[in-house]
TIKOLRO-976603 format. One record per residue (C-alpha): residue in three letters; residue number from 1; x, y, z. Coordinates in Angstrom, 1 decimal. Example, Ala and Ser with C-alpha at 12.3 -4.5 7.8 and 13.67 -1.06 7.14 Angstrom:
! residues 2
residu_num_x_y_z
ALA_1_12.3_-4.5_7.8
SER_2_13.7_-1.1_7.1
END
This chain:
! residues 308
residu_num_x_y_z
MET_1_-4.9_-17.6_57.1
THR_2_-8.6_-18.3_57.4
ILE_3_-9.9_-20.8_54.8
ALA_4_-11.6_-18.9_52.0
SER_5_-15.0_-19.3_50.3
MET_6_-14.6_-20.7_46.7
THR_7_-17.4_-18.3_45.7
LEU_8_-15.4_-15.4_47.0
LEU_9_-12.2_-16.6_45.2
LEU_10_-14.0_-16.8_41.9
ASP_11_-15.8_-13.5_42.3
VAL_12_-12.5_-11.7_43.0
ALA_13_-10.8_-13.5_40.1
ARG_14_-13.6_-12.3_37.8
GLN_15_-13.4_-8.7_39.1
HIS_16_-9.6_-8.6_38.4
GLY_17_-9.6_-10.5_35.1
TYR_18_-7.8_-13.7_35.9
ALA_19_-8.6_-17.4_36.5
LEU_20_-7.7_-19.9_39.2
GLY_21_-6.3_-23.3_38.6
TYR_22_-7.9_-26.2_40.5
PHE_23_-5.0_-28.7_40.5
GLU_24_-6.6_-32.0_41.4
ALA_25_-4.6_-33.8_44.1
TRP_26_-4.7_-37.5_44.9
ASP_27_-2.7_-37.9_48.1
GLN_28_-0.8_-36.0_50.9
HIS_29_2.2_-35.3_48.6
SER_30_0.2_-33.8_45.8
LEU_31_-2.0_-31.7_48.1
GLU_32_1.3_-30.3_49.6
ALA_33_2.8_-29.6_46.2
ALA_34_-0.3_-27.7_45.1
LEU_35_-0.2_-25.5_48.1
GLU_36_3.5_-25.0_48.0
ALA_37_3.1_-23.9_44.3
ALA_38_0.4_-21.5_45.2
GLU_39_2.4_-20.0_48.1
GLU_40_5.5_-19.6_46.0
ALA_41_3.5_-17.9_43.2
ARG_42_1.5_-15.9_45.7
SER_43_-1.7_-17.1_44.1
PRO_44_-5.1_-17.7_45.6
THR_45_-5.9_-21.4_45.1
ILE_46_-8.6_-24.2_45.3
LEU_47_-7.1_-27.2_47.0
GLY_48_-8.9_-30.5_46.6
PHE_49_-9.4_-34.0_45.1
GLY_50_-11.9_-35.7_43.0
ALA_51_-13.8_-38.9_42.7
ALA_52_-13.8_-39.4_39.0
VAL_53_-10.4_-41.2_38.7
THR_54_-10.3_-42.6_42.2
SER_55_-11.4_-46.0_43.5
GLN_56_-15.0_-45.7_44.8
GLU_57_-14.4_-48.5_47.2
TRP_58_-11.4_-46.7_48.7
LEU_59_-13.4_-43.4_48.9
ASP_60_-16.3_-45.0_50.5
ARG_61_-14.3_-46.8_53.3
GLY_62_-12.7_-43.6_54.5
GLY_63_-10.8_-42.0_51.6
VAL_64_-13.1_-39.0_51.3
GLU_65_-12.5_-38.2_55.0
HIS_66_-8.8_-38.8_54.8
LEU_67_-8.2_-36.5_51.9
ALA_68_-10.7_-33.9_53.1
TRP_69_-9.1_-33.6_56.5
LEU_70_-5.6_-33.3_55.0
ALA_71_-6.8_-30.6_52.5
ARG_72_-8.7_-28.7_55.2
ARG_73_-5.7_-28.7_57.6
LEU_74_-3.3_-27.5_54.9
SER_75_-5.8_-24.7_53.9
GLU_76_-6.1_-23.6_57.4
LYS_77_-2.4_-23.0_57.7
ALA_78_-1.9_-21.7_54.1
GLN_79_-0.2_-18.3_53.4
VAL_80_-2.6_-17.6_50.6
PRO_81_-6.4_-17.6_50.4
THR_82_-7.4_-21.2_49.9
ALA_83_-10.7_-23.0_49.4
VAL_84_-11.2_-26.8_49.7
LEU_85_-13.1_-28.6_46.9
PHE_86_-14.4_-32.2_46.5
ASN_87_-14.7_-32.5_42.8
GLU_88_-17.0_-34.8_40.8
ALA_89_-18.5_-36.8_43.7
ARG_90_-20.4_-39.8_42.6
THR_91_-23.1_-39.8_45.3
LEU_92_-24.9_-37.5_47.6
ARG_93_-23.5_-39.6_50.5
GLN_94_-20.0_-38.7_49.4
ILE_95_-21.0_-35.0_49.3
GLN_96_-22.3_-35.2_52.8
ARG_97_-19.2_-36.9_54.1
SER_98_-16.9_-34.4_52.4
LEU_99_-18.8_-31.5_54.0
ASP_100_-18.7_-33.1_57.4
SER_101_-14.9_-33.5_57.0
GLY_102_-14.0_-30.0_56.0
CYS_103_-14.6_-29.3_52.3
ASN_104_-16.2_-25.9_51.8
ALA_105_-16.9_-26.5_48.1
VAL_106_-18.5_-29.5_46.3
MET_107_-19.5_-30.8_43.0
LEU_108_-21.7_-33.7_42.1
ASP_109_-21.0_-35.5_38.8
SER_110_-24.5_-35.9_37.4
SER_111_-24.3_-34.2_34.1
ASP_112_-24.7_-37.4_32.1
LEU_113_-28.2_-38.0_33.7
PRO_114_-31.4_-36.8_32.0
LEU_115_-31.8_-33.1_32.6
GLU_116_-34.7_-33.4_35.1
GLU_117_-32.8_-35.8_37.3
HIS_118_-29.7_-33.7_37.0
VAL_119_-31.6_-30.6_38.1
ARG_120_-33.2_-32.4_41.0
LEU_121_-29.9_-33.8_42.3
THR_122_-28.1_-30.5_42.0
GLN_123_-30.9_-28.8_43.9
GLN_124_-30.3_-31.4_46.7
VAL_125_-26.7_-30.6_46.7
THR_126_-27.2_-26.9_47.0
GLN_127_-29.7_-27.3_49.8
LEU_128_-27.2_-29.5_51.7
ALA_129_-24.3_-27.2_51.0
GLN_130_-26.1_-24.2_52.3
LYS_131_-26.2_-25.7_55.7
TYR_132_-22.4_-25.6_55.8
GLY_133_-22.0_-22.3_54.0
ALA_134_-20.3_-24.2_51.2
SER_135_-20.1_-23.3_47.5
VAL_136_-21.6_-25.5_44.8
GLU_137_-20.3_-26.2_41.3
ALA_138_-22.2_-28.2_38.8
GLU_139_-21.6_-29.1_35.1
LEU_140_-24.1_-28.7_32.2
GLY_141_-23.3_-30.5_29.1
HIS_142_-20.8_-33.4_28.9
LEU_143_-17.2_-33.7_27.9
SER_144_-15.7_-36.2_25.5
ASP_145_-12.9_-38.5_26.7
ALA_146_-9.6_-38.5_25.0
VAL_147_-8.8_-42.1_25.9
ASN_148_-12.2_-43.4_24.7
PRO_149_-12.7_-43.0_20.9
LEU_150_-16.3_-43.9_21.4
SER_151_-17.2_-41.1_23.7
SER_152_-18.9_-38.0_22.5
ALA_153_-19.4_-34.5_23.9
VAL_154_-22.7_-32.8_24.6
TYR_155_-22.2_-29.1_24.2
THR_156_-23.6_-26.7_26.7
ASP_157_-26.7_-24.8_25.5
PRO_158_-26.8_-21.1_26.6
VAL_159_-30.5_-20.9_27.0
GLN_160_-30.6_-24.2_29.0
ALA_161_-27.7_-23.0_31.1
ALA_162_-29.7_-19.9_32.2
THR_163_-32.6_-22.1_33.2
PHE_164_-30.4_-24.6_35.0
VAL_165_-28.6_-21.9_37.1
GLY_166_-31.9_-20.3_38.0
LEU_167_-33.4_-23.6_39.1
THR_168_-30.5_-24.9_41.0
GLY_169_-28.8_-21.8_42.6
VAL_170_-25.3_-23.1_41.9
ASN_171_-22.4_-20.8_42.6
ALA_172_-20.3_-21.8_39.5
LEU_173_-21.1_-23.5_36.2
ALA_174_-18.8_-26.0_34.3
VAL_175_-19.5_-26.0_30.7
SER_176_-18.7_-28.1_27.6
ILE_177_-17.5_-26.1_24.6
GLY_178_-15.0_-28.6_23.1
ASN_179_-12.9_-29.1_26.2
VAL_180_-11.8_-32.7_26.7
HIS_181_-11.2_-35.0_29.6
LEU_182_-8.0_-36.9_30.0
ALA_183_-6.2_-35.0_27.3
ARG_184_-2.4_-34.7_27.7
HIS_185_-1.7_-31.8_25.3
ASP_186_-3.4_-28.7_23.8
VAL_187_-5.8_-30.7_21.7
ALA_188_-9.1_-29.2_22.4
ALA_189_-10.9_-27.4_19.5
VAL_190_-12.9_-25.0_21.6
ASP_191_-16.1_-23.2_20.5
LEU_192_-15.4_-19.7_21.9
ALA_193_-18.5_-18.2_20.3
ARG_194_-20.5_-20.7_22.3
LEU_195_-18.7_-19.7_25.4
ALA_196_-19.4_-16.1_24.8
ALA_197_-23.1_-16.9_24.4
ILE_198_-23.1_-18.9_27.7
HIS_199_-21.4_-15.9_29.4
GLN_200_-24.1_-13.6_28.2
ALA_201_-26.8_-15.9_29.4
VAL_202_-25.7_-16.7_33.0
ALA_203_-24.4_-14.5_35.8
VAL_204_-22.3_-17.1_37.7
PRO_205_-18.6_-17.7_37.1
LEU_206_-17.8_-20.3_34.5
VAL_207_-15.5_-23.2_34.8
LEU_208_-13.6_-25.4_32.2
HIS_209_-12.9_-29.0_33.2
GLY_210_-10.3_-30.7_31.0
GLY_211_-7.7_-28.1_31.5
SER_212_-4.8_-30.3_30.6
GLY_213_-5.9_-30.4_27.0
TYR_214_-7.1_-26.7_26.9
PRO_215_-5.1_-24.7_24.3
ALA_216_-2.8_-22.2_26.0
ALA_217_-3.4_-19.6_23.2
ALA_218_-7.2_-19.6_24.0
ILE_219_-6.9_-19.0_27.8
GLY_220_-7.1_-15.2_27.6
GLN_221_-10.2_-15.5_25.4
ALA_222_-11.8_-17.9_27.9
ILE_223_-11.2_-15.6_30.8
ALA_224_-12.5_-12.6_28.8
ASN_225_-15.8_-14.7_28.4
GLY_226_-16.4_-15.5_32.0
VAL_227_-14.1_-18.5_32.8
VAL_228_-12.6_-18.0_36.2
LYS_229_-11.5_-21.7_36.9
PHE_230_-9.6_-24.3_35.0
ASN_231_-9.5_-27.9_36.3
VAL_232_-6.2_-29.6_35.7
GLY_233_-5.4_-33.2_36.6
THR_234_-4.1_-35.4_33.7
ARG_235_-1.2_-33.2_32.9
LEU_236_0.0_-33.3_36.6
LYS_237_0.0_-37.0_36.8
PHE_238_2.0_-37.4_33.7
ALA_239_4.5_-34.8_35.1
PHE_240_4.6_-36.9_38.3
LEU_241_5.3_-40.1_36.5
ALA_242_8.0_-38.6_34.4
GLY_243_9.7_-37.1_37.5
LEU_244_9.5_-40.4_39.3
ARG_245_11.2_-42.3_36.4
ALA_246_13.9_-39.7_36.3
SER_247_14.6_-39.6_40.0
LEU_248_14.6_-43.4_40.7
PRO_249_18.2_-44.5_41.4
PRO_250_19.4_-47.9_40.0
ALA_251_18.3_-50.5_42.4
ASP_252_21.8_-52.2_42.6
GLN_253_23.5_-48.9_43.6
ILE_254_21.6_-48.1_46.8
ALA_255_23.4_-48.7_50.0
ASP_256_21.2_-46.5_52.2
ILE_257_17.5_-46.6_51.1
HIS_258_16.3_-43.9_53.5
PRO_259_17.2_-40.7_51.6
PHE_260_15.3_-42.0_48.6
VAL_261_12.1_-43.2_50.4
GLY_262_10.3_-41.2_53.0
SER_263_13.0_-38.7_54.0
HIS_264_11.1_-35.7_52.5
GLY_265_14.6_-34.4_51.5
ALA_266_16.0_-33.5_48.2
ARG_267_16.8_-37.1_47.2
ASP_268_13.3_-38.5_48.2
VAL_269_11.9_-39.8_45.0
ILE_270_8.4_-38.6_45.7
ARG_271_9.6_-35.1_46.6
ALA_272_11.7_-35.0_43.5
SER_273_8.7_-36.0_41.4
MET_274_6.5_-33.4_43.0
ALA_275_9.0_-30.8_42.1
GLN_276_8.1_-31.3_38.5
VAL_277_4.4_-31.2_39.3
LYS_278_5.0_-27.9_41.1
ARG_279_6.7_-26.4_38.1
ASP_280_3.8_-27.3_35.9
MET_281_1.3_-25.8_38.4
MET_282_3.2_-22.5_38.7
GLU_283_3.5_-22.2_34.9
LEU_284_-0.3_-22.6_34.7
MET_285_-0.8_-20.0_37.4
ARG_286_1.2_-17.5_35.4
LEU_287_-0.9_-18.3_32.2
TYR_288_-4.1_-18.0_34.2
GLY_289_-3.0_-14.6_35.6
SER_290_-3.5_-15.7_39.2
ALA_291_0.3_-15.5_40.2
GLY_292_0.8_-12.5_42.5
GLN_293_-2.9_-12.0_43.2
ALA_294_-3.1_-13.4_46.7
ALA_295_-3.3_-10.0_48.3
GLU_296_-6.3_-9.1_46.3
THR_297_-8.5_-11.7_48.0
ALA_298_-10.2_-11.0_51.4
PRO_299_-10.4_-13.7_54.1
ALA_300_-13.5_-15.7_54.3
SER_301_-16.6_-14.8_56.3
PRO_302_-16.3_-15.7_60.0
THR_303_-19.6_-17.5_59.7
GLU_304_-18.0_-20.2_57.5
GLN_305_-17.5_-23.4_59.6
VAL_306_-17.1_-27.1_59.6
HIS_307_-20.0_-29.3_61.0
ALA_308_-18.5_-32.3_62.7
END
């Protein structure tokens, strides 16, 4: 199946009243698990990886290209409509390299900068992405951090959001309404009235980062108020770690190591761990309403391409 535009995926989701999960991957196995979950659920998906919780040194010596190439190749062979996102890049250079390597959606993490600088950098990202036919997401406002008690949130202002979208031309806007980064459970006390006001003020699809801590009971209200994408990462890594601990055999009882490491079979500890991650992803796809929606999404425009 042809790789899909993230803008198209989000627009179709908005038209049909569901949201997509962006399940942030960190290696080949997690990328494969995210795609397998989407194909089994028959859900459109946004496949990708992020810079926020990844070694910058590793990314800058080839990690961006490595993960982008993997994600792009998987997306090109996917049985459901799939976009490829590089999330929360730290520099414009990382954005450039991800676009060169096959990502068709990008986001620069600059929301903590002064507004004028944030606008200026986002405009540069938009101008760059247009050359590749790529989608751009940006965040206005700033999320608090569940593991840092000293962190504080800056909530998104609806009027400022309208101005920001108009100045930057972004295709999707991530907002801060009480959602929290690095939260493990449904802990976020979200301001749905603020979300409704933002929805009234801007025309582009809305995104909520910190999806691991977003309350399940408020998902429907978020979708009704313009949210078409939830970013989830922390929950998946906890699921992976729990699965790994459960699947590791006692070290003194292994005669043949190969079935457990690198076989890609049922006893491979990485595949066994990813099975739990897949279950979490598919549960969220059902909650977001994207399961079974793959047939509703048209292929991407033939003009979309990768610049090598």
